[in-house]
KETIGU-306988 format. One record per residue (C-alpha): residue number from 1; residue in three letters; chain; x negated, y negated, z negated. Coordinates in steps of 0.05 Angstrom, whole numbers, plus 5000, padded with zeros to 4 digits. Each point is the difference from the previous one (the first is absolute). Example, Ala and Ser with C-alpha at 12.3 -4.5 7.8 and 13.67 -1.06 7.14 Angstrom:
# residues 2
<node nr="1" rest="ALA" kette="A" xx="4754" yy="5090" zz="4844"/>
<node nr="2" rest="SER" kette="A" xx="4973" yy="4931" zz="5013"/>
END
This chain:
# residues 164
<node nr="1" rest="MET" kette="A" xx="2648" yy="1242" zz="5652"/>
<node nr="2" rest="ALA" kette="A" xx="5034" yy="4933" zz="5006"/>
<node nr="3" rest="ASN" kette="A" xx="5016" yy="4973" zz="5068"/>
<node nr="4" rest="PRO" kette="A" xx="4936" yy="4968" zz="5027"/>
<node nr="5" rest="ARG" kette="A" xx="5042" yy="4943" zz="5029"/>
<node nr="6" rest="SER" kette="A" xx="4984" yy="4942" zz="4955"/>
<node nr="7" rest="LEU" kette="A" xx="5047" yy="4959" zz="4960"/>
<node nr="8" rest="LEU" kette="A" xx="4943" yy="4951" zz="4986"/>
<node nr="9" rest="THR" kette="A" xx="5030" yy="4936" zz="5025"/>
<node nr="10" rest="ASP" kette="A" xx="4966" yy="4952" zz="4951"/>
<node nr="11" rest="TYR" kette="A" xx="4933" yy="5005" zz="5033"/>
<node nr="12" rest="GLN" kette="A" xx="5024" yy="4972" zz="5067"/>
<node nr="13" rest="ASP" kette="A" xx="4939" yy="5031" zz="5032"/>
<node nr="14" rest="PRO" kette="A" xx="5015" yy="5061" zz="5044"/>
<node nr="15" rest="ALA" kette="A" xx="4927" yy="5022" zz="5000"/>
<node nr="16" rest="LEU" kette="A" xx="4998" yy="5001" zz="4924"/>
<node nr="17" rest="THR" kette="A" xx="5068" yy="5035" zz="4996"/>
<node nr="18" rest="ASN" kette="A" xx="4979" yy="5053" zz="5050"/>
<node nr="19" rest="ALA" kette="A" xx="4933" yy="5011" zz="4965"/>
<node nr="20" rest="VAL" kette="A" xx="5034" yy="5011" zz="4932"/>
<node nr="21" rest="ASP" kette="A" xx="5052" yy="5045" zz="5031"/>
<node nr="22" rest="HIS" kette="A" xx="4946" yy="5041" zz="5035"/>
<node nr="23" rest="ILE" kette="A" xx="4960" yy="5009" zz="4936"/>
<node nr="24" rest="LEU" kette="A" xx="5061" yy="5020" zz="4959"/>
<node nr="25" rest="ALA" kette="A" xx="5027" yy="5048" zz="5053"/>
<node nr="26" rest="GLN" kette="A" xx="4936" yy="5042" zz="5002"/>
<node nr="27" rest="GLN" kette="A" xx="5001" yy="5071" zz="4974"/>
<node nr="28" rest="TYR" kette="A" xx="4939" yy="5004" zz="4955"/>
<node nr="29" rest="LYS" kette="A" xx="4966" yy="5065" zz="4980"/>
<node nr="30" rest="ASN" kette="A" xx="4992" yy="4975" zz="4929"/>
<node nr="31" rest="LEU" kette="A" xx="5062" yy="5006" zz="4957"/>
<node nr="32" rest="TYR" kette="A" xx="4983" yy="4936" zz="4962"/>
<node nr="33" rest="GLN" kette="A" xx="4995" yy="4961" zz="5065"/>
<node nr="34" rest="ASN" kette="A" xx="5066" yy="5027" zz="5025"/>
<node nr="35" rest="THR" kette="A" xx="5034" yy="4984" zz="4934"/>
<node nr="36" rest="LEU" kette="A" xx="4971" yy="4930" zz="5000"/>
<node nr="37" rest="ALA" kette="A" xx="5021" yy="4987" zz="5072"/>
<node nr="38" rest="THR" kette="A" xx="5071" yy="5025" zz="4985"/>
<node nr="39" rest="SER" kette="A" xx="5005" yy="4958" zz="4937"/>
<node nr="40" rest="ASN" kette="A" xx="4975" yy="4938" zz="5036"/>
<node nr="41" rest="ARG" kette="A" xx="5050" yy="5011" zz="5057"/>
<node nr="42" rest="ASN" kette="A" xx="5057" yy="5009" zz="4950"/>
<node nr="43" rest="ALA" kette="A" xx="4978" yy="4938" zz="4961"/>
<node nr="44" rest="ILE" kette="A" xx="4998" yy="4958" zz="5064"/>
<node nr="45" rest="ASP" kette="A" xx="5068" yy="5026" zz="5024"/>
<node nr="46" rest="THR" kette="A" xx="5031" yy="4988" zz="4931"/>
<node nr="47" rest="SER" kette="A" xx="4971" yy="4930" zz="4997"/>
<node nr="48" rest="VAL" kette="A" xx="5030" yy="4983" zz="5068"/>
<node nr="49" rest="GLU" kette="A" xx="5068" yy="5029" zz="4981"/>
<node nr="50" rest="PHE" kette="A" xx="4998" yy="4961" zz="4935"/>
<node nr="51" rest="ASP" kette="A" xx="4983" yy="4935" zz="5036"/>
<node nr="52" rest="ALA" kette="A" xx="5056" yy="5011" zz="5050"/>
<node nr="53" rest="ALA" kette="A" xx="5049" yy="5011" zz="4943"/>
<node nr="54" rest="VAL" kette="A" xx="4984" yy="4937" zz="4961"/>
<node nr="55" rest="SER" kette="A" xx="4970" yy="4950" zz="5050"/>
<node nr="56" rest="GLY" kette="A" xx="5067" yy="4976" zz="5029"/>
<node nr="57" rest="LEU" kette="A" xx="5034" yy="4994" zz="4932"/>
<node nr="58" rest="SER" kette="A" xx="5012" yy="4935" zz="4965"/>
<node nr="59" rest="THR" kette="A" xx="5023" yy="4980" zz="4931"/>
<node nr="60" rest="VAL" kette="A" xx="5056" yy="4954" zz="4978"/>
<node nr="61" rest="GLU" kette="A" xx="4955" yy="4968" zz="4947"/>
<node nr="62" rest="THR" kette="A" xx="4942" yy="4958" zz="5025"/>
<node nr="63" rest="PHE" kette="A" xx="4950" yy="5025" zz="4948"/>
<node nr="64" rest="ALA" kette="A" xx="4964" yy="4932" zz="5004"/>
<node nr="65" rest="ASN" kette="A" xx="4992" yy="4982" zz="4927"/>
<node nr="66" rest="ASP" kette="A" xx="4932" yy="4967" zz="4998"/>
<node nr="67" rest="GLN" kette="A" xx="5002" yy="4935" zz="4961"/>
<node nr="68" rest="GLU" kette="A" xx="4956" yy="4939" zz="4995"/>
<node nr="69" rest="LYS" kette="A" xx="5003" yy="4945" zz="4949"/>
<node nr="70" rest="ASN" kette="A" xx="5023" yy="4934" zz="5031"/>
<node nr="71" rest="PRO" kette="A" xx="4944" yy="4950" zz="4984"/>
<node nr="72" rest="VAL" kette="A" xx="5050" yy="4943" zz="4995"/>
<node nr="73" rest="THR" kette="A" xx="5056" yy="5031" zz="4959"/>
<node nr="74" rest="GLY" kette="A" xx="4961" yy="5054" zz="4965"/>
<node nr="75" rest="GLU" kette="A" xx="5056" yy="5049" zz="5017"/>
<node nr="76" rest="TRP" kette="A" xx="4990" yy="5068" zz="5031"/>
<node nr="77" rest="GLU" kette="A" xx="5025" yy="5005" zz="5071"/>
<node nr="78" rest="TYR" kette="A" xx="5005" yy="5058" zz="5048"/>
<node nr="79" rest="ASN" kette="A" xx="4953" yy="4993" zz="5060"/>
<node nr="80" rest="GLY" kette="A" xx="5029" yy="5054" zz="5045"/>
<node nr="81" rest="LYS" kette="A" xx="4940" yy="5045" zz="4995"/>
<node nr="82" rest="GLN" kette="A" xx="5001" yy="5073" zz="4977"/>
<node nr="83" rest="THR" kette="A" xx="4964" yy="5022" zz="4938"/>
<node nr="84" rest="TYR" kette="A" xx="4963" yy="5065" zz="4992"/>
<node nr="85" rest="LEU" kette="A" xx="5061" yy="5031" zz="4966"/>
<node nr="86" rest="ASP" kette="A" xx="5049" yy="4970" zz="5051"/>
<node nr="87" rest="LYS" kette="A" xx="4965" yy="5037" zz="5056"/>
<node nr="88" rest="ARG" kette="A" xx="5001" yy="5066" zz="4963"/>
<node nr="89" rest="PHE" kette="A" xx="5072" yy="4996" zz="4977"/>
<node nr="90" rest="GLN" kette="A" xx="5022" yy="4980" zz="5070"/>
<node nr="91" rest="MET" kette="A" xx="4966" yy="5060" zz="5030"/>
<node nr="92" rest="ILE" kette="A" xx="5030" yy="5046" zz="4947"/>
<node nr="93" rest="SER" kette="A" xx="5068" yy="4972" zz="5018"/>
<node nr="94" rest="LYS" kette="A" xx="4989" yy="5017" zz="5073"/>
<node nr="95" rest="ILE" kette="A" xx="4976" yy="5070" zz="4982"/>
<node nr="96" rest="ILE" kette="A" xx="5062" yy="5011" zz="4957"/>
<node nr="97" rest="THR" kette="A" xx="5043" yy="4976" zz="5058"/>
<node nr="98" rest="ALA" kette="A" xx="4966" yy="5050" zz="5046"/>
<node nr="99" rest="ARG" kette="A" xx="5007" yy="5058" zz="4950"/>
<node nr="100" rest="SER" kette="A" xx="5049" yy="5039" zz="5045"/>
<node nr="101" rest="THR" kette="A" xx="4958" yy="4990" zz="5062"/>
<node nr="102" rest="LEU" kette="A" xx="4939" yy="5023" zz="4962"/>
<node nr="103" rest="SER" kette="A" xx="5038" yy="5059" zz="4969"/>
<node nr="104" rest="MET" kette="A" xx="4983" yy="4977" zz="4930"/>
<node nr="105" rest="ASP" kette="A" xx="5052" yy="5015" zz="4947"/>
<node nr="106" rest="ARG" kette="A" xx="4957" yy="4979" zz="4941"/>
<node nr="107" rest="GLN" kette="A" xx="4948" yy="4945" zz="5003"/>
<node nr="108" rest="ILE" kette="A" xx="4950" yy="4978" zz="4948"/>
<node nr="109" rest="PHE" kette="A" xx="4961" yy="4936" zz="5008"/>
<node nr="110" rest="PHE" kette="A" xx="4944" yy="4972" zz="4959"/>
<node nr="111" rest="VAL" kette="A" xx="4980" yy="4927" zz="5003"/>
<node nr="112" rest="ASN" kette="A" xx="4940" yy="4976" zz="4962"/>
<node nr="113" rest="ARG" kette="A" xx="4988" yy="4927" zz="4985"/>
<node nr="114" rest="GLY" kette="A" xx="4932" yy="4986" zz="4969"/>
<node nr="115" rest="GLY" kette="A" xx="4972" yy="4934" zz="4977"/>
<node nr="116" rest="TRP" kette="A" xx="5026" yy="5000" zz="4929"/>
<node nr="117" rest="ASP" kette="A" xx="4934" yy="5003" zz="4964"/>
<node nr="118" rest="HIS" kette="A" xx="4989" yy="4926" zz="4984"/>
<node nr="119" rest="HIS" kette="A" xx="4948" yy="4971" zz="4954"/>
<node nr="120" rest="ASN" kette="A" xx="5013" yy="4927" zz="5014"/>
<node nr="121" rest="GLU" kette="A" xx="5065" yy="4963" zz="5014"/>
<node nr="122" rest="VAL" kette="A" xx="5041" yy="5060" zz="4979"/>
<node nr="123" rest="ILE" kette="A" xx="5067" yy="4964" zz="4996"/>
<node nr="124" rest="LEU" kette="A" xx="4997" yy="4966" zz="5068"/>
<node nr="125" rest="SER" kette="A" xx="4971" yy="5060" zz="5036"/>
<node nr="126" rest="GLN" kette="A" xx="5050" yy="5048" zz="4971"/>
<node nr="127" rest="GLU" kette="A" xx="5057" yy="4951" zz="5013"/>
<node nr="128" rest="ASP" kette="A" xx="4985" yy="5004" zz="5074"/>
<node nr="129" rest="LEU" kette="A" xx="4997" yy="5076" zz="4998"/>
<node nr="130" rest="PHE" kette="A" xx="5064" yy="5006" zz="4960"/>
<node nr="131" rest="ASN" kette="A" xx="5035" yy="4954" zz="5049"/>
<node nr="132" rest="GLU" kette="A" xx="4975" yy="5043" zz="5058"/>
<node nr="133" rest="VAL" kette="A" xx="5024" yy="5064" zz="4967"/>
<node nr="134" rest="ASN" kette="A" xx="5067" yy="4969" zz="4981"/>
<node nr="135" rest="ASP" kette="A" xx="5015" yy="4970" zz="5068"/>
<node nr="136" rest="ALA" kette="A" xx="4978" yy="5060" zz="5041"/>
<node nr="137" rest="THR" kette="A" xx="5038" yy="5048" zz="4956"/>
<node nr="138" rest="ALA" kette="A" xx="5062" yy="4955" zz="5005"/>
<node nr="139" rest="SER" kette="A" xx="4996" yy="5001" zz="5076"/>
<node nr="140" rest="PHE" kette="A" xx="4991" yy="5075" zz="5000"/>
<node nr="141" rest="TRP" kette="A" xx="5059" yy="5011" zz="4953"/>
<node nr="142" rest="ALA" kette="A" xx="5043" yy="4954" zz="5043"/>
<node nr="143" rest="GLU" kette="A" xx="4979" yy="5039" zz="5062"/>
<node nr="144" rest="LEU" kette="A" xx="5021" yy="5065" zz="4966"/>
<node nr="145" rest="GLY" kette="A" xx="5067" yy="4966" zz="4986"/>
<node nr="146" rest="HIS" kette="A" xx="5008" yy="4985" zz="5074"/>
<node nr="147" rest="MET" kette="A" xx="4986" yy="5074" zz="5014"/>
<node nr="148" rest="GLY" kette="A" xx="5049" yy="5022" zz="4946"/>
<node nr="149" rest="LEU" kette="A" xx="4945" yy="5038" zz="4964"/>
<node nr="150" rest="GLN" kette="A" xx="4992" yy="4964" zz="4933"/>
<node nr="151" rest="ASN" kette="A" xx="5032" yy="5059" zz="4964"/>
<node nr="152" rest="ASP" kette="A" xx="4955" yy="5050" zz="5036"/>
<node nr="153" rest="VAL" kette="A" xx="4932" yy="4970" zz="4987"/>
<node nr="154" rest="VAL" kette="A" xx="4959" yy="5000" zz="4936"/>
<node nr="155" rest="LEU" kette="A" xx="4953" yy="4941" zz="4995"/>
<node nr="156" rest="PHE" kette="A" xx="4951" yy="4993" zz="4942"/>
<node nr="157" rest="THR" kette="A" xx="4936" yy="4966" zz="4983"/>
<node nr="158" rest="VAL" kette="A" xx="4941" yy="5025" zz="4960"/>
<node nr="159" rest="SER" kette="A" xx="4944" yy="4960" zz="4970"/>
<node nr="160" rest="ASP" kette="A" xx="4934" yy="5026" zz="4974"/>
<node nr="161" rest="LEU" kette="A" xx="4953" yy="4958" zz="4960"/>
<node nr="162" rest="ALA" kette="A" xx="4937" yy="5039" zz="4985"/>
<node nr="163" rest="ALA" kette="A" xx="4961" yy="4944" zz="4967"/>
<node nr="164" rest="ARG" kette="A" xx="4956" yy="5021" zz="4942"/>
END
């Protein structure tokens, strides 16, 4: 059984941490209950270890590619905010950086970006999405370059249009 001493630091509530530790440290008569308690303990411990491995890491790239159209000039300008894809690619960059700490020799990541099914204003809506994909991917690729990993990573996109 895992050590009943908790690694749950996110809760910041000793009573909650102790209660969870107590429940997970029990020896249950039922095999299912024991297996579930052990699996939960392992999941919590792994989550804490993962958080410790990536939380202090930073990236060279800012991953802040959100754009807004300037109402005066009509030009697109970066506003310093992160897009949906920026956040995901930045976290993937941190996980790749922590691969040795996490004992991960091979990593596979899947990022899904919905919102492509447009019925009105297709060109403008897709332009925004294409810019988001392009800019976030460019930041991620540049970050891989800073890590010296561009020749070690396969990056591809897949699109599925199932309209009938």
